[in-house]
N, C-alpha and C positions, 0 to 999 in steps of 0.2 A: 867194874864200872858196869852198870845193863846199858843194854843197846840205846842209841835215839830212838823214841818210839812217835811213829806219825800216823795220824787219821787221814783216812782218804775216803770223802762221801764221793759218790757215784763211780765206786772202784769196780764195779762189773760192767763198766762202761766202755768205751773205744779208748778214750784217752786215760780213763781212772785206772784200765788195767795195765796201760803201757805206765803210768806212773807207778803203780804197784812195782812192776818188776824192775824198774830203774832205782826204787830206794831201797828195794831189797838187795841190789846189786850195791849199793852204796854202803850196806851193812846196818841198815834200820829196820827196826821191829815193823812192821807195817800193819794197821788195823784198817779193813777195808768196811766200808759201809754202803748198802746199797738197797732200795726196796723192790728193784728189779722191773720199774714200771716200763723202762726203757733199755735198761741194763741186761746182761746175757752171762749169767754164772758160766757158761762155757769159756768165756774169757778170762776166766780166774781159776779154773779148775786145775790149771796145771801149778797151781800154789797150794789148792788146799793140801792138807796134810804138812807143809812146812812150819816148822817151829816158829817162823820169824812173821808169819801170817796167819792173822785170824779174821774172821767174818761175820760180820752183824747183817742180818736182813733187816731193815729197819729203815723208816720214813723219820728224815730229819725234821720235815715240817712239824711233826708231835712233839719230838723232845729229844736230847741227845743226852747221853750217858755212858761212858766208859770208864770203867774200874780202873786203877793206878795212874801211873804219869802219862803224861802226853806232852811231847815238844813241839810238835809240829801239827798243824791242820792243813789239807789242800781241802775246798770246798767246792767239788766239781759234780755235785749232785743236781743234774737240772735237764728236763728235755731241751735238745739244742740243735732239731731239726725242725722244719716247718711241718712236716708230715706228722712228728709229733704234737708239737705245740699247740697247732691249729686244732688237732683231736683232744687235748687236756688241758685247756687252756688255764682253767683254776689251779691245777695241779703246780703248773708251770709258774704262775703268780706265785703260790703259795711257797714252792721250795727257794725262790728269789727272794722273798720277803721273812717268812715265818722261820725257812729254814736256815736262812744267813742271819736272822736275828738269835735263833737257839747256838748255833756255831759262834758266833762272836760271844756269847755270854760263858759256854763252855771254855773258848779260848781263855777268857777272864779267869776263870774258876781253877782252869790248869794251869795259867801261867805260860800259855802256848803261841807260839808264833801263826797265825793264820795267813795263808793264800788265799783269793776268792779270784774264780775262774769267770771273768767278764767277758766279752766279745766286740767283735767289729761293729755286730750291730747295733750298740750304742750309738754311732754314727748315722743310721739309719740310712735313705736314701742321699748320701753326702754333695755337698754343695761345694765342699773344700774337697781337692785331689794333688796328691797321694792324702791320707787323712793321717793325722799326728795329734798326738794326745791333747793338744791344746785346744782343738776344735771340739764345739760343743754339739755338733750331732744336727740332723735334720728328720725328727721322729715323728710319725703319727700314732699318739697315746691312744687312740680309739680304734685305729685301723686292726687288722686280721692279725698282723705280727707285732703289736702294741703288747700284746700280753708277754711276750718272749722280752723285747727291746726295752720296755720300761721296768719288766722286773729285773733286769740285768743293772740299769740305770738307777735304780732305787738300792739294789745290792751294794754296788760302789759308793753310795751318798752314805747308807749307814755305815759300812765298813771304815768309810772316812769319819764319820760322827765317832766311832769308837777310838779312832786314832787320836783323833784330835783332842775329845773329853776325855777318854781313861787312860790316854797313853798305850792303848794296847800295839803290839806290834803286828802290823799288818802290811800284806801286800794286795796288788791288783795287776793280774794280766787281763790283756785284751789279747783275745784269740781272734786271728783269722782264720778264712777255711783251711781245714787242715784234713790229710788223708792218709790211709796206710791200711795195713793189715785190722782184722776186727773191727771195721766200719760195717754197718749193715747195708745192704745193697736197696733197701727199700726205704731209707733214711730219710728221704725226699729232695736230698743235695745233688747236684749235676754230677760229680763223678760218679758215685754208687751208682746213680740213674743211669748214665750214659753204659757202664760196663756190664750192668743189669741186664740192659735192654740188648745188648750185643752177645751176651752168654745166651739169653733165651730167645736169640734170633728175631727181635721184635724191633722195628724202626725207632730211630733215637730222638727222642722229642726235643725240642727247642722250645721255650718260653720266648713270646717276643720275638724281635728279628734277630737275635743274637750277637748285634754289636755291643750289649752289655759285657762287662770286664770281671774276672776274676781274679785273687792270686792264692796260690795253691801251697802249701807247706808241709813239708813229709812231717810224718808223726816225730821222729828221733830226734828232728831238728826242734820241732815245738817244745819235746819233752827237755831237751837239754836247756832251752833257754827258761823255762819255768825251774828248773833245776837253780839256774843261777840267779834266778830272781828272789826265789824263796830265801836264799843263803846271802843274798845283798842287804843292805840297809835303806834300801830305797822303799818308802812307802805309798808312793802315787804311782798314775795307772802306767801301764809298759806296752807298748803294741809287741807282740810276738808273731811273727807270720814272714811269707816269703815274698818280696816285692817285684817280683818276676811275674808280670800282669800280662794275661791274655784273654781274647775275646770269647764268647760261649762257641762261635762259630768256628774259630780257630782250635778252640779245645776239643770240640765234635770229631774236627779232623783227625786230630793226633789220637784220640779215642779209635776211630775207624782204622787209622794205618795199624796202631798196636793190637786190635783185639782180629783184624782181618774181617772185619763183617762185610758182608756184601747189602745191609741194611739200609734204607736212605732216611735222609732226615725228614723229619715233618714239624713244623711249627704250631705251637699253639698260643692262645693270647699270654701276655704278661700277666701274672698274679697281681693285686693291688699291692703297692709300695715295695715291688721289687727294687733292690737296689739297682743302681744303673752302673756302677763304679765300685770297684773295690780294690785300694791297693794299699798295703800299711807303709807308711814311713817308718821305719824302723833306726833313724839316727840315736834318739835315747836308749834302745836297747843295745847297738854299738857302742854308746859312749860308756853307758852306766855298766853294763854286764860283759863288753867284751863280745857280743853275741852277734853271730848273723848265721843264714842256713848255707849249710853243707851240702844237700842231697838235691842235684837238679832235677825235675821234673821227669824227664826222659828215664832216670834211673829208679825214681819213686814209682812211677806209675808201672814198669814193668815188674817192680816186687810185688805191689798193690794187686795187680792183673793175676799174677801167679797164686795169691794166695785166694781170690775169688773164684779163679781155676779149680783150686784143689777142692773145693767146697762139693760134697755129693749132692745129686740130684734131689734129693729131699731136703738138704738144707738150703737149695736154692730156692725150690720151691716154697718152703716155709717162709723164708725171708722174703720173696716176692710178694707174699698174699698174710702177713703177720697181721696187719691192722685191717683187713678186709672184712 
């Protein structure tokens, strides 16, 4: 019997690369696909040459073709950080719409089960707290974040349409803030931004008054939740994230303590439509998947900080100025 074979789009990204590792460990043959617009081939270099891994440098917004059988698909191809989707808004919309459409059709042709990566951003700037899967969200479709938020909302809608109309086996994961090794220091999100500033001896920038909240999930916990959801028989959206909520001001103090930086905190205006609070209700994941996070923030941050400290000065400089 041949190994089960899985296509992972966005395979050279932060989460895609960790998913590739996990499924190889589980005995799968992994087909990675990425156009490298935000992914980095370095994230999967350690997999090159393995008989269980093959890589396609390709944009799924154009078409999708892989010869041979495919049993599962993970669609993680999308810019996922503000610095990316604000600079490449059209590509962001296309991968969420055209790319998802192409992959759903490909899944139909291969008779494969597909899991699409959605996001807590479908909730927008929420008026319900914590956010559960039955909340429909508070999103500005024509605001700067709308290109990402609405791409993901459309992605969920078309995925569910394929499930209900065609009977396709689909899964939808709503991912909350996740961190860990292989993140980019310049990706615009608060955790790598703070650590990068500390490593470069810069002041830590807080947008707004710092009372807004986030909830940070370590990557291995998220990967476990995604694995369980893919292998479940549940077709509706499931939140995967860590419900341990913290204000940005408190989080900045944790980073200062972790890094030992003597730099000060500086405040800048809050970007338009930036969510004021973010905390997942993971009751559904607990009930259906038997999942909840295991890694606490102190442990996860230390691992992540050690990873960033291990980067060469050249890598730190390149990471800090990638889109300049």
